[in-house]
N, C-alpha and C positions, 0 to 999 in steps of 0.2 A: 143564403146571401150571395149575391153576384160578386165575382172576383175578376179583376183585371191584372194580368201578369205581364210585365213589360219586357221579359227576357227569357228565351229558351233557345237551345241550339239543336233542335230536332232536325232542322233542314241539313245541317252538317252531317248528322248521323245517317240520314236517309241518302244523301249524296254519296257518302263513303261506302254505303252498302250497295250502291248501284241499283237501288229500287227493290232490294230483297226484304226490306222492312215495311210492314203495313202500318200506315198512320192510324188506321182504325183501332187496331188491337194488339200490335206487337208487344210481347212481354219485355223485350229488350229496351223499349223506350220508356222514359219517364213521362213524356207527354204524348198521349194518343187521344183520339176522339172520345173513346170510352172513359178514359181517366179524366179528361176535362169535364165531361158531363157528370161523372161521379163526384168530382171535387167542387162543382159549382162555379167553374171558371167560365165566365161569360165572354171575355175577350182575351185572346192570347196574342202576344207579339212574337213573331218568328224572325230570329236574327239570321242574316247572311254573314257568315264568318268564313274567311279563307285562311287556312293555317299558313304561317310564315314559311313553312317548308315548300309550299307550292311555288314553282318558278314564275317569275314576274309576267312572262308572256302568256301564261296559262290562267292567271288569276281571274280575269274577267269572264272567261268561259266557265270557270268553276262557280262564279257568282250566278251566271245565267242557268247553270245546271241546278243550283239550289232553288232558284225561282221556278224552274220547270217542276221540281218536285212539289213546291208549294201549290202551284195551280193544278197540277195533274193528279197528285196523290192526296194532299191535304184537303183541297177544295173539291177537285173533280170527282173523287170517289166517296165523298161524305156530304150528301145533299144538305145536311143541316149546318155545315160550316160555310160561312159567308165571308168573302174577301172584302175588307174595308179599305176604301181608297180616298175617302174624304172624312173630315171630322164629324160632319152631321150624321153620317151613317152609323156612328157609334150609338145614336139614340133610336135607330130605326130597326133594330133586330127584333124579330118575333120571339115569343117566349121560349120556343124550342130551338132557336138558332144560337150558334156560337160564332162570334166575330173573330177574324184573324187579320193581322196586318203585318207588313214587312218592315224590318229595320236593317240597317247596315252597320256592322261592327268593324270599322276600319275601312278607309278609302283606298287601300293599297291596290285594289283591283282596277281602279280607273287610271292608274299611272298619273299623268298630268293632263288627262283628257276630260274636260268638263262635259263634253257631249255624252260620254259614257255615264256620267252622273245624271244627266238629263234623262237618259234611257232608263236608268234604275228608278228614277222618280216616276216616269210614265208607267212603269211596271208595278208601282204601288209602294215604293219605299217612302215611309213617312217619319223616320227618325234616323239620324246619322251620327255615329261616333267617328271622329276623324282618324283615330288609330286604335289598335289594340295595345299591348304593352311595349311594342317595339316603336322605333322611329320610322316615319315614312316622309313623303314629300309634303305633307300637310302639317305635321306636328310630331313632337316626341311623346311617347307613352311613358307610363310609370316605370317601366323596366329599362329605359334608356338612361345610362349613367350621367350623361351631360345635362339632362333635364331642361332642354330648351323649350321655348314656347311655340306658338303658331308661326308658320311661314306665311309669306304673302299669299301663296296658293291656299293654305289653310284658311286664311281670312276670307278669301274669295268664296270658299265653300260655305263658310258660315253666312255670308251675305246671300248666297244662293238659297240656303235654308230659310233665312228670314223672309226673302221675297216670296217663297212658296209655302210658308207656314209649315215647315218641316222642323221637328224637334232637333236640337243640337245636344248630343249626349256627351257628358263629361266623364263618364265612369272610368275610362282607361287612361285619361290624359295625365301627363306630368303636371306637377303643381303650377309651374309657370304657364304651361299651356292652358290649364284650367282658368287662370286669371285672364289670360288673353281672350279666351272664348267668352268668358262672362262679361267682359267689356263690350263685346260685339253682339252677342246672341239675343234675339227677341224671345226665343222659346227654349231656354236651357233646362236640362233635366239630367239627373243621374239615374240611369235605368237599372243598375244593380250595384249598389255600393252601401257600405256600412260605416260606422263611426270609428275613426282612428283613435279617439279617446279611450274607447273600450277595447279595441284590438288594433295594435299598431301596424297591421299589414299595409304594405305600400298601396294597395288598391282602395283603401278606405279614405274617407274624407275627414279633414280636421274640422274642429268646431268653427273656425273662421270661414272655411270654405262652405260648410253647411249653412251658416248664418247668412252669408252673402247670397247664396243660392236661393234661400227662402225670401230674402229681400227683393230679389229679382223675379219673384213669382214662379220660381222653379220648384221642381219636385225631387225628392229622394226616394227611390224604391229600394227597399232593403233586400239583400241577396241571401240565399239559403245555404251557402257553402261554409262549413265549419271553420276552415282556416281564416275566413274573413269575420267570423263571429267570436270565436274563442282563441284563435291562433293555434288550435289543436285539430286533430282529425275527427273529433266528435263534438257535438253540441246538442243542446235541448231546445225545445220551442221557447222555454223561458229565457234561454240565453239570447235567442233572436229578438224576443220582445224587449230585452234590456236595451237593444239598439234603438228600437222604436221609442222607448221611454226617454232615452237620451236626446233624440232628435226633437221629441215633444218639449223637453226642458229648454231647448233652444228656440222655441216658438213655432215649431213646424207641424203642430197637430193636424192642420188642414192641408199639409203638403207632403205627406208620407204615403207610400204605396208599396207594392210587392214587385220584386223582380227576381224570380226564383233561380234562374240560370240552370234549370233542369236540362238534362242531356248534354250539359257542358261541364258538369261537376262529377267527381268520382266519390267524394265524401259527402254524406248526407246527414241532415238533422234527424234525430230519432223521432219516429212517428210523423215525419214530414218528408218521406223519401220519394214521392212522386206527386203528380198533379191531382190525383184522386184524394189526397190526404189533407187538402186545404181546410176542410171543416175542423180538424184538430187545432189548427192555428187560430181559426175564428173563435172556437170555444174558449181557448185560453185568453184571447184578447178580451172577450166579453166579461171575464172575471175581473178585469182591471179598468176597462173603459166603458163608456156609455155605448148604447147600440148605434147612435148617430156617429160617434167617433170611429167605431169599428167599421161601419159602412163607408166612412171616409177613407180609411186605410185600404179597405178591400177594393173600392171602385170609385166612389164619388169624388174624392180629391182629384183624381186624374181627370174625370169628366169636367170638373169645375175649372181646371187650369189648362186644359188643352187649348190649342188655337181655336179661334171662333168660327172659322169657315172650313 
């Protein structure tokens, strides 16, 4: 069964290693070409994430460095990996090809320069989260105590996304910023979030947030990190499926997907520790859901709700 995974941080790992890690087969990486192939992952999103510790005047260069590794190491050295730059290309992969596309986790790297965001779009970014857990010039994240919403600059970015059919990712936003974005965004999505009803972590979504996201034709892709699943350092596949169950109970059966956060998490689900192990998740889901529903979670829901062009 094909799988679409909306979030991994392998580009950060590769950039930090200065090219010492091989995307094809490095054992240190959760996501490699070989592991994607073994796990049945047909399309993988690759996040550009710049740690808050990077100085402001260096952040855009770090973003470009990560994009360099995407095109030169992920795509350039693995002929069966195909960079996807428009939504139609998601349907045009050959049977033996794996699609890859870029996402941006936080706009800190552009400062207040929309030209830099245009450059990132031209280079292939097709999903944008305004911030990580911190505050920046666009919005407050969940870790910012004041919990403010979108700034005017943040709203300008959402309109930029709307005009170019770029996904607007809510996963790290403060709750007020979430509602501000949902009012504006044509293509809202939570790329890697779980249910706050089941696990009260600040990164998870309330039932009200989830319900309104579903009403706006948005998607929620569940994340594989145990602290967001059980609130502990360990979790089972069944624990993750409980979050899928809950979102289904809110009417989201056709709007749920996967957002692993592999290579960005240190704690792992038992028997789902890297991209090669996705079949274990599929097998467990098939015990509870119909094949069509599981296909939806795995890939079809995203394809059905992506922008049309």
